[in-house]
PDB file as gemmi writes it, atoms N, CA and C in Angstrom:
CRYST1    1.000    1.000    1.000  90.00  90.00  90.00 P 1                      
ATOM      1  N   UNK A   1     -35.674 -19.839 -18.333  1.00  0.00           N  
ATOM      2  CA  UNK A   1     -35.582 -19.450 -17.167  1.00  0.00           C  
ATOM      3  C   UNK A   1     -34.316 -18.538 -17.899  1.00  0.00           C  
ATOM      4  N   UNK A   2     -34.336 -16.778 -16.758  1.00  0.00           N  
ATOM      5  CA  UNK A   2     -33.197 -15.618 -16.890  1.00  0.00           C  
ATOM      6  C   UNK A   2     -32.971 -15.608 -15.807  1.00  0.00           C  
ATOM      7  N   UNK A   3     -31.185 -15.314 -16.928  1.00  0.00           N  
ATOM      8  CA  UNK A   3     -29.429 -15.604 -15.995  1.00  0.00           C  
ATOM      9  C   UNK A   3     -29.299 -14.279 -16.171  1.00  0.00           C  
ATOM     10  N   UNK A   4     -29.105 -13.634 -14.838  1.00  0.00           N  
ATOM     11  CA  UNK A   4     -28.288 -12.007 -14.953  1.00  0.00           C  
ATOM     12  C   UNK A   4     -27.752 -11.893 -14.398  1.00  0.00           C  
ATOM     13  N   UNK A   5     -26.165 -11.247 -15.281  1.00  0.00           N  
ATOM     14  CA  UNK A   5     -24.583 -11.059 -14.556  1.00  0.00           C  
ATOM     15  C   UNK A   5     -24.505  -9.638 -14.607  1.00  0.00           C  
ATOM     16  N   UNK A   6     -24.202  -9.200 -13.188  1.00  0.00           N  
ATOM     17  CA  UNK A   6     -23.589  -7.825 -13.697  1.00  0.00           C  
ATOM     18  C   UNK A   6     -22.355  -8.037 -13.343  1.00  0.00           C  
ATOM     19  N   UNK A   7     -21.314  -7.305 -14.149  1.00  0.00           N  
ATOM     20  CA  UNK A   7     -19.950  -8.106 -14.083  1.00  0.00           C  
ATOM     21  C   UNK A   7     -19.152  -6.088 -14.182  1.00  0.00           C  
ATOM     22  N   UNK A   8     -17.418  -6.391 -14.117  1.00  0.00           N  
ATOM     23  CA  UNK A   8     -17.001  -4.966 -14.875  1.00  0.00           C  
ATOM     24  C   UNK A   8     -15.979  -6.214 -15.197  1.00  0.00           C  
ATOM     25  N   UNK A   9     -15.247  -4.743 -16.052  1.00  0.00           N  
ATOM     26  CA  UNK A   9     -14.484  -5.167 -17.071  1.00  0.00           C  
ATOM     27  C   UNK A   9     -12.988  -6.609 -16.679  1.00  0.00           C  
ATOM     28  N   UNK A  10     -12.440  -5.878 -15.123  1.00  0.00           N  
ATOM     29  CA  UNK A  10     -11.891  -6.211 -14.698  1.00  0.00           C  
ATOM     30  C   UNK A  10     -11.516  -7.853 -14.095  1.00  0.00           C  
ATOM     31  N   UNK A  11     -12.990  -7.830 -13.755  1.00  0.00           N  
ATOM     32  CA  UNK A  11     -12.807  -9.127 -12.794  1.00  0.00           C  
ATOM     33  C   UNK A  11     -12.807 -10.487 -12.839  1.00  0.00           C  
ATOM     34  N   UNK A  12     -11.549 -10.683 -12.494  1.00  0.00           N  
ATOM     35  CA  UNK A  12     -11.638 -12.497 -12.522  1.00  0.00           C  
ATOM     36  C   UNK A  12     -12.807 -13.088 -12.910  1.00  0.00           C  
ATOM     37  N   UNK A  13     -13.324 -13.173 -11.276  1.00  0.00           N  
ATOM     38  CA  UNK A  13     -14.357 -14.128 -10.916  1.00  0.00           C  
ATOM     39  C   UNK A  13     -15.591 -13.628 -12.392  1.00  0.00           C  
ATOM     40  N   UNK A  14     -16.112 -12.624 -12.257  1.00  0.00           N  
ATOM     41  CA  UNK A  14     -16.478 -12.223 -13.944  1.00  0.00           C  
ATOM     42  C   UNK A  14     -16.173 -12.651 -14.794  1.00  0.00           C  
ATOM     43  N   UNK A  15     -15.541 -13.278 -14.913  1.00  0.00           N  
ATOM     44  CA  UNK A  15     -14.728 -13.743 -16.672  1.00  0.00           C  
ATOM     45  C   UNK A  15     -15.105 -15.879 -16.855  1.00  0.00           C  
ATOM     46  N   UNK A  16     -14.545 -15.902 -14.911  1.00  0.00           N  
ATOM     47  CA  UNK A  16     -14.829 -17.503 -14.681  1.00  0.00           C  
ATOM     48  C   UNK A  16     -16.250 -17.997 -15.129  1.00  0.00           C  
ATOM     49  N   UNK A  17     -16.968 -16.628 -14.725  1.00  0.00           N  
ATOM     50  CA  UNK A  17     -18.432 -17.149 -14.729  1.00  0.00           C  
ATOM     51  C   UNK A  17     -19.074 -17.221 -16.011  1.00  0.00           C  
ATOM     52  N   UNK A  18     -18.760 -16.399 -16.674  1.00  0.00           N  
ATOM     53  CA  UNK A  18     -19.643 -16.362 -18.089  1.00  0.00           C  
ATOM     54  C   UNK A  18     -18.250 -17.286 -19.002  1.00  0.00           C  
ATOM     55  N   UNK A  19     -16.967 -17.646 -18.654  1.00  0.00           N  
ATOM     56  CA  UNK A  19     -17.383 -18.769 -18.527  1.00  0.00           C  
ATOM     57  C   UNK A  19     -18.069 -20.322 -18.792  1.00  0.00           C  
ATOM     58  N   UNK A  20     -18.254 -19.994 -17.612  1.00  0.00           N  
ATOM     59  CA  UNK A  20     -19.090 -21.489 -16.865  1.00  0.00           C  
ATOM     60  C   UNK A  20     -20.153 -21.918 -18.033  1.00  0.00           C  
ATOM     61  N   UNK A  21     -20.844 -20.264 -18.433  1.00  0.00           N  
ATOM     62  CA  UNK A  21     -22.130 -20.014 -19.048  1.00  0.00           C  
ATOM     63  C   UNK A  21     -22.072 -20.710 -19.870  1.00  0.00           C  
ATOM     64  N   UNK A  22     -20.536 -20.192 -20.910  1.00  0.00           N  
ATOM     65  CA  UNK A  22     -20.842 -20.634 -22.798  1.00  0.00           C  
ATOM     66  C   UNK A  22     -20.724 -22.141 -22.473  1.00  0.00           C  
ATOM     67  N   UNK A  23     -19.417 -22.394 -21.379  1.00  0.00           N  
ATOM     68  CA  UNK A  23     -19.097 -24.045 -21.849  1.00  0.00           C  
ATOM     69  C   UNK A  23     -20.335 -25.045 -21.226  1.00  0.00           C  
ATOM     70  N   UNK A  24     -22.108 -24.063 -21.175  1.00  0.00           N  
ATOM     71  CA  UNK A  24     -22.762 -25.339 -19.973  1.00  0.00           C  
ATOM     72  C   UNK A  24     -24.260 -24.218 -21.180  1.00  0.00           C  
ATOM     73  N   UNK A  25     -23.990 -23.904 -22.691  1.00  0.00           N  
ATOM     74  CA  UNK A  25     -24.976 -23.692 -23.368  1.00  0.00           C  
ATOM     75  C   UNK A  25     -25.709 -22.736 -21.971  1.00  0.00           C  
ATOM     76  N   UNK A  26     -25.734 -21.645 -21.036  1.00  0.00           N  
ATOM     77  CA  UNK A  26     -26.346 -20.580 -20.812  1.00  0.00           C  
ATOM     78  C   UNK A  26     -26.384 -19.379 -21.181  1.00  0.00           C  
ATOM     79  N   UNK A  27     -28.146 -19.033 -21.073  1.00  0.00           N  
ATOM     80  CA  UNK A  27     -28.236 -17.398 -22.092  1.00  0.00           C  
ATOM     81  C   UNK A  27     -28.136 -17.116 -21.202  1.00  0.00           C  
ATOM     82  N   UNK A  28     -27.446 -15.969 -21.576  1.00  0.00           N  
ATOM     83  CA  UNK A  28     -27.634 -14.672 -19.981  1.00  0.00           C  
ATOM     84  C   UNK A  28     -26.956 -13.689 -20.404  1.00  0.00           C  
ATOM     85  N   UNK A  29     -27.693 -12.320 -19.267  1.00  0.00           N  
ATOM     86  CA  UNK A  29     -27.813 -11.203 -19.731  1.00  0.00           C  
ATOM     87  C   UNK A  29     -26.902 -10.568 -18.916  1.00  0.00           C  
ATOM     88  N   UNK A  30     -25.809  -9.626 -19.402  1.00  0.00           N  
ATOM     89  CA  UNK A  30     -24.236  -9.182 -19.013  1.00  0.00           C  
ATOM     90  C   UNK A  30     -25.109  -7.721 -19.161  1.00  0.00           C  
ATOM     91  N   UNK A  31     -24.334  -7.102 -17.576  1.00  0.00           N  
ATOM     92  CA  UNK A  31     -24.931  -6.038 -17.338  1.00  0.00           C  
ATOM     93  C   UNK A  31     -23.443  -4.768 -16.272  1.00  0.00           C  
ATOM     94  N   UNK A  32     -22.284  -4.530 -17.172  1.00  0.00           N  
ATOM     95  CA  UNK A  32     -21.716  -3.713 -16.678  1.00  0.00           C  
ATOM     96  C   UNK A  32     -21.800  -2.713 -15.963  1.00  0.00           C  
ATOM     97  N   UNK A  33     -21.270  -3.281 -14.908  1.00  0.00           N  
ATOM     98  CA  UNK A  33     -22.047  -1.645 -13.905  1.00  0.00           C  
ATOM     99  C   UNK A  33     -20.209  -0.566 -14.022  1.00  0.00           C  
ATOM    100  N   UNK A  34     -19.475  -0.851 -14.707  1.00  0.00           N  
ATOM    101  CA  UNK A  34     -18.161   0.084 -14.510  1.00  0.00           C  
ATOM    102  C   UNK A  34     -18.427   1.700 -14.826  1.00  0.00           C  
ATOM    103  N   UNK A  35     -18.974   1.115 -15.707  1.00  0.00           N  
ATOM    104  CA  UNK A  35     -19.401   3.337 -15.527  1.00  0.00           C  
ATOM    105  C   UNK A  35     -21.354   4.067 -15.741  1.00  0.00           C  
ATOM    106  N   UNK A  36     -22.038   2.973 -15.011  1.00  0.00           N  
ATOM    107  CA  UNK A  36     -23.194   3.014 -14.790  1.00  0.00           C  
ATOM    108  C   UNK A  36     -23.666   3.042 -13.651  1.00  0.00           C  
ATOM    109  N   UNK A  37     -23.768   4.203 -12.873  1.00  0.00           N  
ATOM    110  CA  UNK A  37     -24.390   4.222 -12.085  1.00  0.00           C  
ATOM    111  C   UNK A  37     -25.521   3.333 -11.279  1.00  0.00           C  
ATOM    112  N   UNK A  38     -26.754   3.704 -12.229  1.00  0.00           N  
ATOM    113  CA  UNK A  38     -27.927   2.850 -12.277  1.00  0.00           C  
ATOM    114  C   UNK A  38     -28.474   1.916 -12.499  1.00  0.00           C  
ATOM    115  N   UNK A  39     -26.877   1.792 -13.031  1.00  0.00           N  
ATOM    116  CA  UNK A  39     -26.813  -0.498 -13.062  1.00  0.00           C  
ATOM    117  C   UNK A  39     -26.657  -0.582 -11.602  1.00  0.00           C  
ATOM    118  N   UNK A  40     -25.630   0.339 -10.892  1.00  0.00           N  
ATOM    119  CA  UNK A  40     -24.827  -0.831 -10.147  1.00  0.00           C  
ATOM    120  C   UNK A  40     -25.819  -0.170  -8.925  1.00  0.00           C  
ATOM    121  N   UNK A  41     -25.954   0.506  -9.317  1.00  0.00           N  
ATOM    122  CA  UNK A  41     -27.539   0.708  -8.105  1.00  0.00           C  
ATOM    123  C   UNK A  41     -28.774  -0.485  -7.747  1.00  0.00           C  
ATOM    124  N   UNK A  42     -29.031  -0.828  -9.300  1.00  0.00           N  
ATOM    125  CA  UNK A  42     -29.735  -1.821  -9.508  1.00  0.00           C  
ATOM    126  C   UNK A  42     -29.353  -3.033  -9.182  1.00  0.00           C  
ATOM    127  N   UNK A  43     -28.046  -3.259  -8.874  1.00  0.00           N  
ATOM    128  CA  UNK A  43     -26.924  -4.518  -8.406  1.00  0.00           C  
ATOM    129  C   UNK A  43     -27.255  -4.900  -6.630  1.00  0.00           C  
ATOM    130  N   UNK A  44     -27.046  -3.659  -6.054  1.00  0.00           N  
ATOM    131  CA  UNK A  44     -27.080  -3.457  -4.648  1.00  0.00           C  
ATOM    132  C   UNK A  44     -28.391  -3.329  -4.429  1.00  0.00           C  
ATOM    133  N   UNK A  45     -29.464  -3.140  -4.938  1.00  0.00           N  
ATOM    134  CA  UNK A  45     -30.329  -2.747  -4.719  1.00  0.00           C  
ATOM    135  C   UNK A  45     -31.167  -4.746  -4.288  1.00  0.00           C  
ATOM    136  N   UNK A  46     -30.365  -5.059  -5.703  1.00  0.00           N  
ATOM    137  CA  UNK A  46     -31.187  -6.858  -5.667  1.00  0.00           C  
ATOM    138  C   UNK A  46     -30.277  -7.754  -4.562  1.00  0.00           C  
ATOM    139  N   UNK A  47     -28.768  -7.226  -4.374  1.00  0.00           N  
ATOM    140  CA  UNK A  47     -28.208  -8.336  -3.736  1.00  0.00           C  
ATOM    141  C   UNK A  47     -27.670  -7.637  -2.501  1.00  0.00           C  
ATOM    142  N   UNK A  48     -27.763  -6.989  -1.856  1.00  0.00           N  
ATOM    143  CA  UNK A  48     -27.336  -5.953  -0.567  1.00  0.00           C  
ATOM    144  C   UNK A  48     -25.787  -6.481  -1.006  1.00  0.00           C  
ATOM    145  N   UNK A  49     -25.436  -6.444  -2.411  1.00  0.00           N  
ATOM    146  CA  UNK A  49     -23.306  -6.483  -2.116  1.00  0.00           C  
ATOM    147  C   UNK A  49     -23.174  -5.584  -3.197  1.00  0.00           C  
ATOM    148  N   UNK A  50     -22.044  -4.655  -2.748  1.00  0.00           N  
ATOM    149  CA  UNK A  50     -21.116  -3.940  -3.885  1.00  0.00           C  
ATOM    150  C   UNK A  50     -20.570  -4.898  -5.303  1.00  0.00           C  
ATOM    151  N   UNK A  51     -19.831  -6.448  -4.019  1.00  0.00           N  
ATOM    152  CA  UNK A  51     -18.878  -6.603  -5.467  1.00  0.00           C  
ATOM    153  C   UNK A  51     -19.615  -7.161  -6.538  1.00  0.00           C  
ATOM    154  N   UNK A  52     -18.707  -7.774  -7.214  1.00  0.00           N  
ATOM    155  CA  UNK A  52     -18.714  -8.054  -8.759  1.00  0.00           C  
ATOM    156  C   UNK A  52     -18.283  -9.655  -8.496  1.00  0.00           C  
ATOM    157  N   UNK A  53     -18.681 -11.273  -8.956  1.00  0.00           N  
ATOM    158  CA  UNK A  53     -20.163 -11.211 -10.073  1.00  0.00           C  
ATOM    159  C   UNK A  53     -21.152 -10.776  -9.061  1.00  0.00           C  
ATOM    160  N   UNK A  54     -22.244 -10.591  -9.357  1.00  0.00           N  
ATOM    161  CA  UNK A  54     -24.025 -10.775  -9.273  1.00  0.00           C  
ATOM    162  C   UNK A  54     -24.513 -11.005  -9.657  1.00  0.00           C  
ATOM    163  N   UNK A  55     -24.706 -12.133  -9.792  1.00  0.00           N  
ATOM    164  CA  UNK A  55     -25.853 -13.434 -10.357  1.00  0.00           C  
ATOM    165  C   UNK A  55     -27.250 -13.281 -10.329  1.00  0.00           C  
ATOM    166  N   UNK A  56     -28.090 -12.996 -10.868  1.00  0.00           N  
ATOM    167  CA  UNK A  56     -29.380 -13.293 -11.169  1.00  0.00           C  
ATOM    168  C   UNK A  56     -29.787 -14.786 -11.768  1.00  0.00           C  
ATOM    169  N   UNK A  57     -30.636 -15.936 -11.073  1.00  0.00           N  
ATOM    170  CA  UNK A  57     -31.146 -16.740 -11.656  1.00  0.00           C  
ATOM    171  C   UNK A  57     -32.628 -16.514 -11.696  1.00  0.00           C  
ATOM    172  N   UNK A  58     -33.416 -16.377 -12.259  1.00  0.00           N  
ATOM    173  CA  UNK A  58     -34.644 -15.856 -11.950  1.00  0.00           C  
ATOM    174  C   UNK A  58     -34.778 -15.083 -10.972  1.00  0.00           C  
ATOM    175  N   UNK A  59     -35.456 -15.359  -9.563  1.00  0.00           N  
ATOM    176  CA  UNK A  59     -35.576 -14.141  -8.337  1.00  0.00           C  
ATOM    177  C   UNK A  59     -34.361 -15.070  -7.303  1.00  0.00           C  
ATOM    178  N   UNK A  60     -33.513 -15.788  -7.459  1.00  0.00           N  
ATOM    179  CA  UNK A  60     -32.244 -16.340  -6.959  1.00  0.00           C  
ATOM    180  C   UNK A  60     -30.769 -15.127  -7.155  1.00  0.00           C  
ATOM    181  N   UNK A  61     -30.087 -15.319  -5.527  1.00  0.00           N  
ATOM    182  CA  UNK A  61     -29.340 -14.099  -6.046  1.00  0.00           C  
ATOM    183  C   UNK A  61     -28.192 -15.035  -5.733  1.00  0.00           C  
ATOM    184  N   UNK A  62     -26.824 -14.670  -6.609  1.00  0.00           N  
ATOM    185  CA  UNK A  62     -25.862 -15.894  -6.204  1.00  0.00           C  
ATOM    186  C   UNK A  62     -24.887 -14.630  -6.568  1.00  0.00           C  
ATOM    187  N   UNK A  63     -24.179 -14.430  -5.086  1.00  0.00           N  
ATOM    188  CA  UNK A  63     -22.916 -13.525  -5.237  1.00  0.00           C  
ATOM    189  C   UNK A  63     -21.250 -14.427  -5.471  1.00  0.00           C  
ATOM    190  N   UNK A  64     -20.589 -13.657  -6.036  1.00  0.00           N  
ATOM    191  CA  UNK A  64     -19.652 -13.964  -6.420  1.00  0.00           C  
ATOM    192  C   UNK A  64     -20.062 -15.509  -7.345  1.00  0.00           C  
ATOM    193  N   UNK A  65     -18.462 -15.981  -7.750  1.00  0.00           N  
ATOM    194  CA  UNK A  65     -18.409 -16.746  -8.607  1.00  0.00           C  
ATOM    195  C   UNK A  65     -18.959 -18.607  -7.476  1.00  0.00           C  
ATOM    196  N   UNK A  66     -19.582 -19.013  -7.531  1.00  0.00           N  
ATOM    197  CA  UNK A  66     -19.969 -19.833  -6.292  1.00  0.00           C  
ATOM    198  C   UNK A  66     -20.413 -21.152  -7.806  1.00  0.00           C  
ATOM    199  N   UNK A  67     -19.698 -21.785  -8.208  1.00  0.00           N  
ATOM    200  CA  UNK A  67     -20.176 -22.742  -9.509  1.00  0.00           C  
ATOM    201  C   UNK A  67     -21.229 -23.980  -8.294  1.00  0.00           C  
ATOM    202  N   UNK A  68     -20.436 -24.629  -7.416  1.00  0.00           N  
ATOM    203  CA  UNK A  68     -21.988 -25.225  -6.353  1.00  0.00           C  
ATOM    204  C   UNK A  68     -23.029 -24.904  -6.639  1.00  0.00           C  
ATOM    205  N   UNK A  69     -23.647 -23.732  -6.681  1.00  0.00           N  
ATOM    206  CA  UNK A  69     -24.927 -22.666  -6.456  1.00  0.00           C  
ATOM    207  C   UNK A  69     -25.489 -22.743  -7.301  1.00  0.00           C  
ATOM    208  N   UNK A  70     -25.052 -22.160  -8.739  1.00  0.00           N  
ATOM    209  CA  UNK A  70     -24.980 -22.216 -10.057  1.00  0.00           C  
ATOM    210  C   UNK A  70     -25.979 -23.578 -10.395  1.00  0.00           C  
ATOM    211  N   UNK A  71     -24.742 -24.271 -10.079  1.00  0.00           N  
ATOM    212  CA  UNK A  71     -25.052 -25.897 -10.545  1.00  0.00           C  
ATOM    213  C   UNK A  71     -26.633 -26.514 -10.617  1.00  0.00           C  
ATOM    214  N   UNK A  72     -26.921 -25.976  -9.000  1.00  0.00           N  
ATOM    215  CA  UNK A  72     -27.727 -26.219  -8.464  1.00  0.00           C  
ATOM    216  C   UNK A  72     -29.079 -25.748  -8.804  1.00  0.00           C  
ATOM    217  N   UNK A  73     -28.864 -24.396  -9.319  1.00  0.00           N  
ATOM    218  CA  UNK A  73     -29.831 -23.348  -9.686  1.00  0.00           C  
ATOM    219  C   UNK A  73     -30.666 -23.600 -11.547  1.00  0.00           C  
ATOM    220  N   UNK A  74     -29.474 -24.120 -12.048  1.00  0.00           N  
ATOM    221  CA  UNK A  74     -29.097 -24.505 -13.297  1.00  0.00           C  
ATOM    222  C   UNK A  74     -29.792 -25.424 -13.575  1.00  0.00           C  
ATOM    223  N   UNK A  75     -30.045 -26.868 -13.064  1.00  0.00           N  
ATOM    224  CA  UNK A  75     -29.919 -27.977 -13.112  1.00  0.00           C  
ATOM    225  C   UNK A  75     -31.902 -27.714 -13.886  1.00  0.00           C  
TER     226      UNK A  75                                                      
END                                                                             
């Protein structure tokens, strides 16, 4: 399972998602879109969203910290 999270440094929901991953021993790749326009565009292309967090679990997109959806996809 591959988990990627697009974040910014100031996003409280990003922090909550990363804490959730840490508590549940989920390995993830973090991509900070704050200063990287190419990463920001990659996130928009994959999700259609400009807000963070955008979380990819394999080919599934989760926008925001949607804990029930994360639990479902990580089960």
